[in-house]
C-alpha positions as CSV (number, residue, x, y, z in Angstrom):
1,M,9.1,1.6,-19.0
2,K,5.4,0.6,-18.7
3,T,2.6,3.1,-18.7
4,F,0.3,3.7,-15.7
5,S,-2.4,1.8,-17.6
6,E,-0.1,-1.2,-18.3
7,R,0.9,-1.3,-14.6
8,V,-2.8,-1.2,-13.6
9,V,-3.6,-4.2,-15.9
10,D,-0.5,-6.1,-14.6
11,F,-1.4,-5.5,-11.0
12,A,-5.1,-6.4,-11.5
13,L,-4.2,-9.7,-13.2
14,S,-1.8,-10.5,-10.3
15,I,-4.5,-10.4,-7.6
16,P,-4.7,-14.0,-6.3
17,K,-7.8,-16.0,-5.9
18,G,-9.5,-15.4,-2.5
19,R,-7.9,-12.0,-2.1
20,V,-9.1,-8.5,-2.9
21,T,-7.7,-5.0,-3.3
22,T,-9.3,-1.6,-3.6
23,Y,-9.4,0.7,-6.5
24,G,-7.2,3.1,-4.5
25,D,-4.7,0.4,-3.6
26,L,-4.5,-0.6,-7.2
27,A,-3.9,3.0,-8.3
28,R,-1.2,3.5,-5.7
29,A,0.5,0.2,-6.6
30,A,0.6,1.3,-10.2
31,G,2.3,4.5,-9.2
32,A,-0.4,7.1,-8.9
33,G,-2.4,8.9,-6.2
34,P,-5.8,8.0,-4.9
35,M,-7.7,10.2,-7.4
36,A,-6.4,7.9,-10.2
37,S,-8.6,5.2,-8.7
38,Q,-11.5,6.8,-10.6
39,S,-9.9,5.7,-13.9
40,I,-9.2,2.0,-13.0
41,T,-12.5,0.6,-14.4
42,T,-12.1,2.5,-17.6
43,I,-8.5,1.3,-18.0
44,L,-9.4,-2.3,-17.4
45,A,-12.4,-2.2,-19.7
46,K,-10.2,-0.8,-22.5
47,A,-7.6,-3.5,-21.9
48,E,-10.3,-6.2,-22.1
49,K,-11.7,-4.7,-25.3
50,N,-8.1,-4.8,-26.7
51,G,-7.8,-8.6,-25.9
52,V,-6.7,-8.9,-22.3
53,K,-8.4,-11.9,-20.9
54,G,-9.2,-12.9,-17.3
55,I,-9.4,-9.6,-15.5
56,P,-10.7,-10.3,-12.0
57,Y,-13.0,-7.4,-11.7
58,H,-14.7,-9.0,-8.6
59,R,-11.4,-8.8,-6.7
60,I,-11.2,-5.0,-7.0
61,V,-13.6,-3.5,-4.4
62,Y,-14.5,-0.2,-2.9
63,A,-12.7,1.2,0.2
64,G,-13.9,-0.5,3.3
65,G,-14.6,-3.8,1.5
66,K,-17.8,-2.9,-0.2
67,V,-18.3,-4.9,-3.4
68,W,-20.0,-3.7,-6.6
69,L,-23.2,-5.5,-7.2
70,N,-26.2,-4.8,-9.5
71,E,-29.2,-6.9,-10.3
72,K,-27.8,-8.0,-13.7
73,Y,-24.5,-9.3,-12.3
74,R,-25.3,-10.0,-8.6
75,K,-25.6,-13.8,-8.9
76,E,-22.5,-14.2,-11.1
77,R,-20.4,-12.1,-8.7
78,M,-21.7,-13.8,-5.6
79,D,-20.9,-17.1,-7.2
80,L,-17.4,-16.0,-7.9
81,Y,-16.9,-14.8,-4.3
82,A,-18.3,-18.0,-2.9
83,K,-16.1,-20.1,-5.2
84,E,-13.0,-18.2,-3.9
85,G,-14.1,-18.4,-0.2
86,I,-14.8,-14.7,0.1
87,E,-17.8,-14.1,2.3
88,V,-20.1,-11.1,1.5
89,D,-22.9,-9.9,3.7
90,E,-26.4,-8.9,2.6
91,K,-25.2,-5.2,2.3
92,G,-22.4,-6.1,0.0
93,R,-19.5,-5.9,2.5
94,I,-16.7,-8.5,2.7
95,F,-16.4,-10.3,6.0
96,G,-12.8,-10.1,7.2
97,F,-11.9,-7.5,4.5
98,E,-8.6,-6.5,6.1
99,D,-7.5,-10.1,6.4
100,I,-7.8,-10.8,2.6
101,R,-6.9,-7.3,1.3
102,I,-3.6,-7.1,-0.5
């Protein structure tokens, strides 16, 4: 049986292009409650450090469709969203969030 962390990585890697999920959705899909959502980024970063490639961090967003943006990665992330047809407004919210949420 896979661990919670292994299931998180598997589910994250399965998010299709042009779709998003929330940290809470990902935690629940992996078999935990919403409080486990606080551990998702740490789990994925550890997996990446251990050799897992292609984790689509940009497809994992905050509740309500808010995306994580900072000055260092803003352009890169916005380019990824545009490439996948995901529209993000100036406040960092996804247009049609519920339509592309899995």
